[in-house]
C-alpha positions as CSV (number, residue, x, y, z in Angstrom):
1,X,63.2,104.2,118.4
2,X,62.7,100.5,118.9
3,X,63.4,97.2,117.2
4,X,60.3,95.4,116.0
5,X,59.3,91.8,116.9
6,X,61.3,90.3,114.0
7,X,64.5,91.8,115.3
8,X,64.5,94.3,112.4
9,X,64.9,98.0,113.3
10,X,61.7,100.0,112.9
11,X,61.5,102.1,109.7
12,X,62.5,105.6,108.9
13,X,65.0,106.3,111.7
14,X,68.2,107.4,109.8
15,X,69.3,110.5,107.8
16,X,72.2,109.7,105.5
17,X,74.1,112.9,104.6
18,X,75.9,112.7,101.3
19,X,78.4,115.5,100.4
20,X,79.8,116.1,97.0
21,X,81.8,118.6,94.9
22,X,82.4,118.3,91.2
23,X,81.7,114.6,91.2
24,X,78.8,114.1,88.8
25,X,80.2,110.8,87.6
26,X,79.9,109.1,91.0
27,X,77.4,110.9,93.2
28,X,74.4,109.1,91.8
29,X,75.8,105.8,92.8
30,X,76.5,107.0,96.4
31,X,72.9,108.3,96.7
32,X,71.4,105.2,95.3
33,X,73.4,103.1,97.7
34,X,71.9,105.0,100.6
35,X,68.4,104.9,99.3
36,X,68.8,101.2,98.6
37,X,69.2,100.6,102.3
38,X,65.4,100.3,102.5
39,X,62.8,102.0,104.7
40,X,65.1,102.3,107.7
41,X,66.5,105.4,105.8
42,X,64.1,108.2,106.4
43,X,65.9,110.6,104.1
44,X,69.0,111.1,102.1
45,X,70.3,114.7,102.4
46,X,72.7,115.5,99.5
47,X,74.7,118.6,100.0
48,X,76.2,120.0,96.7
49,X,79.2,122.2,97.7
50,X,78.8,124.7,94.9
51,X,79.9,122.3,92.2
52,X,81.0,123.7,88.8
53,X,80.1,120.5,86.9
54,X,76.7,118.7,86.6
55,X,76.7,117.3,90.2
56,X,73.8,119.6,91.3
57,X,71.8,118.7,88.1
58,X,72.4,115.0,88.7
59,X,71.0,115.3,92.3
60,X,68.0,117.3,91.2
61,X,67.1,114.8,88.6
62,X,67.3,112.0,91.1
63,X,65.2,114.0,93.6
64,X,62.4,114.4,91.0
65,X,61.7,110.6,91.3
66,X,62.7,109.9,94.9
67,X,60.8,111.7,97.6
68,X,63.2,110.7,100.3
69,X,66.1,112.6,98.6
70,X,66.5,116.2,99.7
71,X,69.1,118.4,97.9
72,X,70.9,121.4,99.5
73,X,72.8,123.6,97.0
74,X,75.5,125.7,98.6
75,X,76.2,128.9,96.7
76,X,79.8,129.2,97.8
77,X,82.2,126.4,98.0
78,X,83.4,125.7,101.5
79,X,86.8,124.4,100.7
80,X,86.5,121.3,102.8
81,X,84.2,118.5,103.9
82,X,83.3,119.8,107.4
83,X,80.9,122.6,106.4
84,X,78.6,120.6,104.1
85,X,78.4,117.8,106.7
86,X,77.4,120.4,109.3
87,X,74.8,121.7,106.9
88,X,73.4,118.2,106.5
89,X,73.2,117.5,110.3
90,X,71.3,120.8,110.8
91,X,68.9,119.9,108.1
92,X,68.4,116.3,109.3
93,X,65.1,115.3,110.9
94,X,65.7,111.6,111.7
95,X,66.9,110.4,115.2
96,X,70.2,109.0,113.7
97,X,72.6,110.3,111.1
98,X,75.3,108.8,108.9
99,X,77.8,110.3,106.5
100,X,78.7,109.3,103.0
101,X,81.1,110.8,100.5
102,X,80.0,111.2,96.9
103,X,82.6,108.8,95.5
104,X,81.9,105.9,98.0
105,X,79.0,103.6,98.6
106,X,77.1,101.9,101.4
107,X,77.0,98.1,101.1
108,X,73.6,96.5,101.4
109,X,72.5,96.1,105.0
110,X,74.9,98.6,106.4
111,X,72.4,100.9,108.0
112,X,70.3,98.0,109.4
113,X,73.4,96.5,111.1
114,X,74.5,99.8,112.7
115,X,71.0,100.8,113.8
116,X,70.2,97.4,115.2
117,X,73.4,97.6,117.4
118,X,72.6,101.2,118.5
119,X,69.0,100.3,119.5
120,X,69.8,96.9,121.1
121,X,72.5,98.3,123.3
122,X,71.0,101.8,123.7
123,X,74.2,103.5,122.7
124,X,74.7,106.9,120.9
125,X,77.4,105.6,118.6
126,X,77.6,102.4,116.6
127,X,80.6,101.6,114.3
128,X,81.3,98.9,111.7
129,X,84.0,97.7,109.3
130,X,85.1,100.0,106.5
131,X,86.5,98.3,103.4
132,X,89.1,100.1,101.2
133,X,88.4,99.0,97.6
134,X,91.2,99.7,95.1
135,X,89.6,100.4,91.7
136,X,89.4,99.3,89.0
137,X,90.7,95.8,90.2
138,X,88.3,95.8,93.2
139,X,91.0,94.7,95.7
140,X,89.5,95.0,99.1
141,X,91.5,95.8,102.3
142,X,89.7,96.1,105.7
143,X,90.3,99.3,107.6
144,X,91.3,98.8,111.3
145,X,90.0,95.2,111.2
146,X,91.1,94.5,114.8
147,X,88.4,96.7,116.1
148,X,85.7,94.9,114.2
149,X,86.4,91.2,114.4
150,X,83.4,90.6,116.6
151,X,80.4,92.5,118.0
152,X,81.2,94.3,121.2
153,X,80.0,97.1,123.5
154,X,82.5,99.5,125.0
155,X,81.6,101.3,128.2
156,X,83.7,104.3,127.2
157,X,86.6,105.3,125.0
158,X,88.9,105.5,128.0
159,X,88.0,101.8,128.7
160,X,88.9,100.9,125.1
161,X,91.4,103.5,123.7
162,X,92.0,101.4,120.6
163,X,88.8,103.1,119.3
164,X,91.0,106.2,118.6
165,X,92.8,104.4,115.9
166,X,89.6,104.6,113.7
167,X,89.4,108.3,112.9
168,X,86.9,107.8,110.1
169,X,83.5,109.4,110.6
170,X,81.7,107.6,107.7
171,X,81.6,104.0,109.0
172,X,79.5,105.1,112.1
173,X,76.0,105.9,113.0
174,X,75.4,108.7,115.5
175,X,72.3,109.7,117.6
176,X,71.6,113.2,116.4
177,X,70.5,114.2,119.9
178,X,74.0,113.1,121.1
179,X,75.7,115.3,118.6
180,X,73.6,118.4,119.1
181,X,73.4,117.9,122.9
182,X,77.2,118.0,123.1
183,X,77.7,120.7,120.5
184,X,79.7,118.3,118.3
185,X,80.4,119.6,114.8
186,X,83.1,119.3,112.1
187,X,85.7,122.1,111.7
188,X,84.3,124.6,109.2
189,X,85.9,125.6,105.9
190,X,89.2,124.4,104.4
191,X,90.3,122.1,107.2
192,X,91.8,118.8,105.8
193,X,91.5,115.7,108.0
194,X,88.4,117.2,109.6
195,X,87.2,113.8,110.7
196,X,90.2,113.6,113.1
197,X,88.8,116.5,115.1
198,X,85.2,115.4,114.8
199,X,86.0,111.9,116.0
200,X,88.0,113.4,118.9
201,X,85.0,115.5,119.9
202,X,82.8,112.5,119.8
203,X,85.0,110.3,121.9
204,X,85.9,113.1,124.3
205,X,82.2,113.2,125.2
206,X,82.6,109.7,126.7
207,X,79.9,107.7,124.7
208,X,79.2,104.0,125.0
209,X,80.1,102.6,121.6
210,X,78.8,99.4,119.9
211,X,80.9,97.8,117.2
212,X,79.7,95.2,114.6
213,X,81.8,93.0,112.3
214,X,79.6,93.8,109.3
215,X,81.0,95.8,106.4
216,X,79.2,99.1,106.5
217,X,81.2,101.4,104.2
218,X,83.0,100.9,100.9
219,X,85.8,103.5,100.6
220,X,86.7,103.7,96.9
221,X,90.4,104.2,96.2
222,X,91.0,105.7,92.8
223,X,94.8,106.3,92.4
224,X,94.4,107.5,88.8
225,X,91.8,110.1,89.6
226,X,92.4,113.6,88.4
227,X,91.7,115.0,91.9
228,X,93.1,112.8,94.6
229,X,91.5,112.3,98.0
230,X,93.3,114.0,100.9
231,X,94.4,110.5,102.2
232,X,96.2,109.8,98.9
233,X,97.5,113.3,98.1
234,X,100.6,113.0,100.3
235,X,103.1,114.3,97.7
236,X,103.1,117.8,99.1
237,X,104.3,119.0,102.5
238,X,101.1,120.7,103.1
239,X,99.4,117.3,103.6
240,X,101.8,116.4,106.4
241,X,101.3,119.8,107.9
242,X,97.5,119.4,107.8
243,X,97.7,116.0,109.3
244,X,99.9,117.2,112.2
245,X,97.6,120.1,112.8
246,X,94.5,117.8,112.9
247,X,96.2,115.5,115.3
248,X,97.2,118.4,117.6
249,X,93.7,119.7,117.6
250,X,92.4,116.2,118.5
251,X,94.8,116.1,121.5
252,X,93.6,119.5,122.6
253,X,90.1,118.3,122.5
254,X,90.9,115.4,124.9
255,X,92.8,117.7,127.2
256,X,90.0,120.3,127.3
257,X,87.7,117.4,128.2
258,X,90.0,116.5,131.1
259,X,90.9,113.1,129.6
260,X,94.7,112.7,129.9
261,X,94.4,109.0,129.0
262,X,92.7,109.7,125.7
263,X,95.3,112.5,124.9
264,X,98.1,110.0,125.5
265,X,96.3,107.3,123.4
266,X,96.0,109.9,120.6
267,X,99.7,110.6,120.7
268,X,100.5,106.9,120.6
269,X,98.2,106.5,117.7
270,X,100.1,109.3,115.9
271,X,103.4,107.5,116.5
272,X,102.2,104.0,115.5
273,X,100.2,105.0,112.5
274,X,100.8,108.5,111.1
275,X,104.5,108.9,111.8
276,X,105.3,105.5,110.4
277,X,103.1,105.9,107.3
278,X,104.9,109.2,106.3
279,X,108.3,108.1,107.3
280,X,108.3,105.1,105.0
281,X,107.6,107.4,102.0
282,X,110.5,109.8,102.8
283,X,113.0,108.3,100.4
284,X,110.7,108.9,97.4
285,X,110.5,112.7,98.1
286,X,112.9,115.5,97.1
287,X,115.4,117.1,99.6
288,X,113.2,120.1,100.2
289,X,110.2,118.0,101.2
290,X,112.4,115.9,103.5
291,X,113.8,118.9,105.3
292,X,110.3,120.4,105.8
293,X,108.9,117.1,106.9
294,X,111.7,116.6,109.4
295,X,111.3,120.1,110.8
296,X,107.5,119.6,111.2
297,X,108.0,116.2,112.8
298,X,110.5,117.5,115.3
299,X,108.3,120.3,116.3
300,X,105.3,118.0,116.8
301,X,107.3,115.3,118.7
302,X,108.7,118.0,121.1
303,X,105.4,117.9,123.0
304,X,105.9,114.1,123.7
305,X,107.3,112.9,127.0
306,X,109.2,109.6,127.5
307,X,106.0,107.9,128.7
308,X,104.3,108.7,125.4
309,X,107.2,107.2,123.5
310,X,107.4,104.1,125.7
311,X,103.7,103.5,125.1
312,X,104.2,103.2,121.4
313,X,105.4,100.1,119.5
314,X,109.2,99.8,119.3
315,X,109.6,100.8,115.6
316,X,107.6,104.0,116.0
317,X,109.4,104.8,119.3
318,X,112.8,104.4,117.6
319,X,111.9,106.5,114.6
320,X,110.6,109.3,116.9
321,X,113.9,109.2,118.9
322,X,116.0,109.5,115.8
323,X,114.0,112.4,114.5
324,X,114.3,114.2,117.9
325,X,118.0,113.5,118.2
326,X,119.0,114.8,114.8
327,X,118.4,118.4,113.5
328,X,118.7,117.3,109.9
329,X,117.2,114.4,108.0
330,X,119.4,111.2,108.1
331,X,119.2,107.5,107.5
332,X,116.0,107.8,105.5
333,X,116.2,104.4,103.8
334,X,116.8,102.8,107.1
335,X,113.9,104.7,108.8
336,X,111.6,103.8,105.9
337,X,112.3,100.1,106.3
338,X,111.7,100.4,110.1
339,X,108.4,102.1,109.3
340,X,107.3,99.3,107.0
341,X,104.7,96.7,108.1
342,X,106.1,94.4,109.2
343,X,109.1,96.4,110.4
344,X,112.6,95.7,109.3
345,X,115.8,96.9,111.1
346,X,118.5,97.2,108.5
347,X,122.3,96.7,109.3
348,X,124.6,98.0,110.6
349,X,123.8,97.0,114.1
350,X,125.7,99.3,116.4
351,X,126.4,98.9,120.1
352,X,127.6,101.2,122.8
353,X,128.8,99.5,126.0
354,X,127.0,96.4,124.9
355,X,123.7,98.2,124.4
356,X,122.0,98.3,121.0
357,X,121.8,101.9,119.6
358,X,120.7,103.4,116.4
359,X,124.2,104.4,115.4
360,X,127.6,105.1,117.1
361,X,127.1,108.9,116.7
362,X,123.5,108.6,118.2
363,X,124.2,106.8,121.4
364,X,121.2,108.6,123.0
365,X,118.9,106.6,120.7
366,X,118.6,103.2,122.3
367,X,117.0,100.3,120.5
368,X,115.3,99.1,123.7
369,X,113.6,95.7,123.8
370,X,116.1,93.9,121.5
371,X,118.4,92.5,124.2
372,X,118.5,92.2,128.0
373,X,115.6,92.0,130.5
374,X,112.2,92.5,128.8
375,X,113.5,91.7,125.4
376,X,111.1,90.8,122.6
377,X,110.7,87.1,121.9
378,X,112.4,86.0,118.7
379,X,109.2,85.7,116.8
380,X,108.6,89.5,117.2
381,X,112.1,90.7,116.2
382,X,112.3,93.2,113.2
383,X,114.4,90.9,111.2
384,X,115.5,91.8,107.7
385,X,115.2,89.2,104.9
386,X,116.7,90.4,101.6
387,X,115.4,89.0,98.4
388,X,116.5,89.3,94.7
389,X,115.3,87.6,91.6
390,X,117.8,86.3,89.0
391,X,116.3,85.4,85.6
392,X,117.9,82.7,83.5
393,X,117.1,80.7,80.4
394,X,113.6,81.0,79.1
395,X,111.1,81.8,81.9
396,X,113.3,80.1,84.6
397,X,114.4,82.3,87.5
398,X,115.9,81.9,91.0
399,X,114.8,83.8,94.1
400,X,117.7,84.4,96.4
401,X,117.1,85.1,100.1
402,X,119.4,86.4,102.8
403,X,118.4,86.4,106.5
404,X,120.3,88.9,108.7
405,X,121.1,88.2,112.3
406,X,120.0,90.8,114.8
407,X,122.4,91.4,117.8
408,X,122.9,87.6,118.1
409,X,119.2,87.1,118.9
410,X,118.4,85.1,115.8
411,X,121.5,83.0,116.1
412,X,120.4,82.1,119.6
413,X,117.1,81.0,118.2
414,X,118.8,78.7,115.7
415,X,116.9,79.2,112.5
416,X,116.9,76.1,110.3
417,X,114.2,76.3,107.5
418,X,112.3,79.0,105.7
419,X,108.8,78.8,104.3
420,X,108.2,81.0,101.2
421,X,104.8,82.2,100.3
422,X,103.9,83.7,97.0
423,X,100.5,85.2,97.1
424,X,98.6,86.7,94.2
425,X,97.6,90.2,95.1
426,X,93.9,89.5,95.0
427,X,94.3,86.6,97.4
428,X,92.9,84.0,95.0
429,X,96.1,81.9,94.7
430,X,98.9,81.0,97.2
431,X,102.0,79.0,96.3
432,X,104.3,77.8,99.2
433,X,107.8,76.3,99.3
434,X,110.0,75.2,102.1
435,X,113.8,75.4,102.0
436,X,116.7,74.7,104.4
437,X,118.6,77.7,105.5
438,X,122.4,77.6,105.1
439,X,124.6,79.5,107.6
440,X,126.9,82.1,106.0
441,X,128.7,84.2,108.5
442,X,126.2,86.3,110.5
443,X,123.5,85.5,108.1
444,X,121.6,82.6,106.5
445,X,120.8,82.0,102.8
446,X,118.5,80.0,100.6
447,X,117.7,80.0,96.9
448,X,114.4,79.0,95.3
449,X,114.1,77.9,91.6
450,X,111.0,79.5,90.1
451,X,109.3,78.6,86.8
452,X,107.7,82.1,86.1
453,X,105.6,80.8,83.3
454,X,104.1,78.1,85.5
455,X,103.6,80.7,88.2
456,X,101.8,83.0,85.8
457,X,99.5,80.2,84.6
458,X,98.1,79.7,88.1
459,X,96.2,83.0,87.8
460,X,92.7,82.2,86.6
461,X,92.2,85.6,85.0
462,X,93.9,85.3,81.6
463,X,95.8,88.1,79.9
464,X,95.8,90.4,83.0
465,X,98.9,91.7,84.6
466,X,99.6,89.9,87.9
467,X,101.2,91.1,91.2
468,X,102.7,88.4,93.5
469,X,103.6,89.4,97.1
470,X,106.3,87.4,98.9
471,X,106.2,86.6,102.6
472,X,108.3,84.2,104.6
473,X,108.2,82.2,107.8
474,X,111.5,81.5,109.5
475,X,111.4,78.4,111.7
476,X,113.8,78.2,114.6
477,X,114.8,75.5,117.0
478,X,114.2,77.9,119.9
479,X,111.9,80.8,119.7
480,X,109.1,79.6,117.4
481,X,108.3,81.0,114.0
482,X,109.1,84.5,112.7
483,X,106.9,85.9,110.0
484,X,107.8,88.8,107.8
485,X,107.9,90.2,104.2
486,X,111.1,90.2,102.2
487,X,113.0,93.4,101.3
488,X,113.6,94.1,97.6
489,X,117.4,94.4,96.8
490,X,119.5,94.1,93.7
491,X,121.6,91.0,93.1
492,X,125.3,91.4,93.6
493,X,125.9,91.6,89.9
494,X,123.2,94.2,89.5
495,X,120.6,91.8,88.1
496,X,117.7,93.2,86.1
497,X,114.8,95.0,87.7
498,X,112.7,94.0,84.7
499,X,113.1,91.6,81.8
500,X,111.3,90.3,78.8
501,X,111.6,86.5,78.8
502,X,110.8,83.8,76.2
503,X,108.0,81.6,77.2
504,X,106.8,78.4,75.6
505,X,103.3,78.9,77.1
506,X,102.9,82.7,76.3
507,X,105.6,83.6,73.7
508,X,106.8,86.4,75.9
509,X,106.6,87.1,79.6
510,X,107.4,90.5,81.0
511,X,108.8,90.2,84.6
512,X,109.3,93.2,86.8
513,X,110.8,93.2,90.3
514,X,109.2,96.0,92.2
515,X,109.6,97.4,95.7
516,X,106.3,98.3,97.3
517,X,105.8,101.6,99.2
518,X,107.1,99.7,102.3
519,X,110.2,98.4,100.5
520,X,108.9,94.8,100.1
521,X,109.6,92.8,97.0
522,X,106.7,92.1,94.7
523,X,106.8,90.3,91.4
524,X,104.8,91.7,88.5
525,X,104.1,89.3,85.6
526,X,102.6,90.3,82.3
527,X,102.0,87.0,80.3
528,X,101.7,87.4,76.5
529,X,102.6,90.1,74.0
530,X,99.2,91.9,74.4
531,X,99.5,92.1,78.1
532,X,103.1,93.2,78.1
533,X,102.3,95.9,75.5
534,X,99.5,97.2,77.6
535,X,101.9,97.5,80.6
536,X,104.4,99.4,78.4
537,X,101.7,101.8,77.0
538,X,100.4,102.6,80.5
539,X,103.9,103.4,81.7
540,X,104.4,105.7,78.7
541,X,101.1,107.5,79.4
542,X,102.2,108.0,83.0
543,X,105.5,109.3,81.9
544,X,103.8,111.7,79.5
545,X,101.5,113.1,82.2
546,X,104.6,113.7,84.4
547,X,106.2,115.8,81.6
548,X,103.1,118.0,81.2
549,X,103.5,121.5,82.5
């Protein structure tokens, strides 16, 4: 287990464990990406979890021509991902193991990068950057990028509790002796979010961990897949229940290991990430789901003490306090906006005895950190900026902005100008404008004329629907610059959410004002009749699927 003189890891030291169920269309790509890592991969162990399609046959055919590929055929489906991964670890013979799902791939050089770090620093766990790739447009988003900005070695998880925020098991390399020596396995059977518990077991053992900035895993996000991944299938209350259970099991693992600091870090991660993610989706669910979610959340949060809440970021802390203070769901739109990233605190702004509170009837929910000693700097305030698009003649439009004050804090900072950034969703094009802000009561306003046809022409990919995200920078005389996204609202006269406009360049231009999952405004443009028709047909197909029994 050494690095050779050229600095390249010695060959044949890693077993890559690929698991799959009814995924004949993708499993071959996953296996080939693991084999393509080169001689450093001693073997690829593919575990077919009793598939009913051709997954097993695809793997067997690949194995006929690739001696490094070993196929395990389970005769009974396990119902989850944990059991086949455990089967793979038991079958592995190399000193190190990695995990790969059948619908994802390893980028070139991933295994080399992780093994080099593990060997150079003599650590049992090495981790690298996972990239979420939205298909089919191949839009990439880094997962937990703050952990992987630069190479580092952490003496223990307690010394760097931010490691708990990356609960994935697939972007890491593990020394097999470390896993077996500590009896670390995945939960068996049908246990969603099994990697939460596995990661807790790994970190509770107190390993030194090396991190590298290299992309080491490509997580494919297929939102139109027939069978959604567990992370995307959040429409049913059972998903939330499974996530809460996995989180609670993880906390129990840390407490059983005698690590109260890691248990607290896990609770804080649940508040800052899990609670906020599900809270911002609440308005989209039906009343039955909302009631069940609220009940489960209250039960989970009952185990938290004030120190746990104070250790979380303010938006998560305030959301948790509202849930604990109210037996029934309330203020869901306001909670969803507070859960957005960046957070937005919507009016009304209530006070009790000069102290900011969530609402007059919930004085026990303080909005601490907004005013008084220890208050947030102006640049970190959860300010709300409303935005609405008004279309006019031809492809001309006007983007209207309204910046809300927040308990007098923004007024004290004296905002004077606003920078508006329109960014094409793939990041290839950015358009910026700067406007003066006009005071209007307890708010400030600005209006930006937009030539939508000109904007659409900036996209180099012709005839493809475009999504433009809008962010702003509010510049203040005192307090620096505040950055946020804008909230999608309707105009006062109920202006259109979508419109078909005449365009001298394209003939027609379909414009849609859309609120993202976090409530931010996004502009969707479909230039040309063919592009607009394609959008309409896709919406009709989705509507048709929704009507099917």
